C-alpha positions as CSV (number, residue, x, y, z in Angstrom):
1,M,-153.5,-32.7,15.8
2,L,-150.1,-31.5,14.6
3,N,-151.4,-27.9,14.5
4,D,-151.9,-28.2,18.2
5,M,-148.3,-29.3,18.9
6,R,-145.9,-26.9,20.5
7,V,-142.1,-27.4,20.8
8,L,-140.8,-26.1,24.1
9,I,-137.6,-26.3,26.1
10,Q,-138.0,-27.3,29.8
11,N,-135.5,-27.3,32.6
12,C,-135.4,-30.9,33.8
13,D,-134.8,-29.9,37.4
14,T,-137.2,-27.0,38.0
15,M,-139.7,-28.1,35.3
16,Q,-139.9,-24.5,34.1
17,Y,-140.2,-23.6,30.5
18,F,-137.8,-21.4,28.5
19,T,-138.9,-18.1,27.2
20,A,-136.5,-16.1,25.1
21,E,-137.8,-12.8,26.5
22,R,-137.7,-13.5,30.3
23,G,-135.6,-16.6,30.8
24,W,-137.9,-19.2,32.5
25,T,-141.6,-19.5,33.3
26,R,-143.8,-22.1,35.0
27,S,-146.5,-21.5,32.4
28,P,-146.1,-23.5,29.1
29,E,-148.5,-20.9,27.5
30,E,-145.9,-18.2,28.1
31,A,-142.9,-20.3,26.8
32,T,-141.2,-19.8,23.5
33,D,-142.7,-22.1,20.8
34,F,-139.9,-23.3,18.5
35,E,-140.6,-24.3,14.9
36,G,-139.3,-27.8,15.5
37,T,-137.0,-30.0,17.5
38,M,-133.9,-28.9,15.5
39,A,-134.6,-25.2,16.3
40,A,-135.1,-26.1,20.0
41,T,-131.8,-28.0,20.0
42,Q,-130.0,-25.1,18.4
43,A,-131.4,-22.8,21.0
44,I,-130.3,-25.1,23.8
45,R,-126.7,-25.0,22.4
46,R,-126.7,-21.3,21.5
47,C,-128.0,-20.2,24.9
48,E,-125.8,-22.8,26.6
49,L,-128.8,-24.2,28.6
50,R,-127.8,-26.9,31.0
51,R,-130.2,-29.5,32.2
52,A,-132.7,-28.7,29.5
53,Q,-135.0,-31.1,27.6
54,I,-137.4,-30.7,24.7
55,V,-141.1,-31.1,25.3
56,L,-143.6,-31.7,22.5
57,K,-146.9,-30.4,24.0
58,F,-150.2,-31.3,22.5
59,G,-153.7,-30.2,23.3
60,R,-153.9,-32.8,26.1
61,P,-151.1,-33.4,28.7
62,E,-151.3,-37.2,28.4
63,F,-150.1,-36.9,24.8
64,D,-147.0,-34.8,25.7
65,I,-143.6,-36.2,24.7
66,V,-140.4,-35.4,26.5
67,L,-137.1,-35.7,24.6
68,Q,-134.3,-35.8,27.1
69,T,-131.1,-34.2,25.9
70,G,-127.6,-33.8,27.2
71,E,-127.4,-33.7,31.0
72,C,-131.0,-34.6,31.4
73,K,-130.6,-38.1,30.2
74,D,-131.0,-40.8,32.8
75,P,-127.6,-42.4,33.3
76,Q,-129.3,-45.8,33.8
77,R,-130.9,-45.8,30.4
78,N,-129.2,-46.8,27.2
């Protein structure tokens, strides 16, 4: 199951995925797959991406995990 996991960056407003070559795409298959959450976090900081979150994508959408970061965090949650 872990071999099927991809670590992606997603804009939490447009729901598009980050691709290092072209900016943003609607297709998760075209998005840049990071080696882990730390690499994705570093890319968010390095590229100064605002309103970005990390998505752990698995083979089935119901198993995807969204890690809200920075400005994407819900202000109502603690």
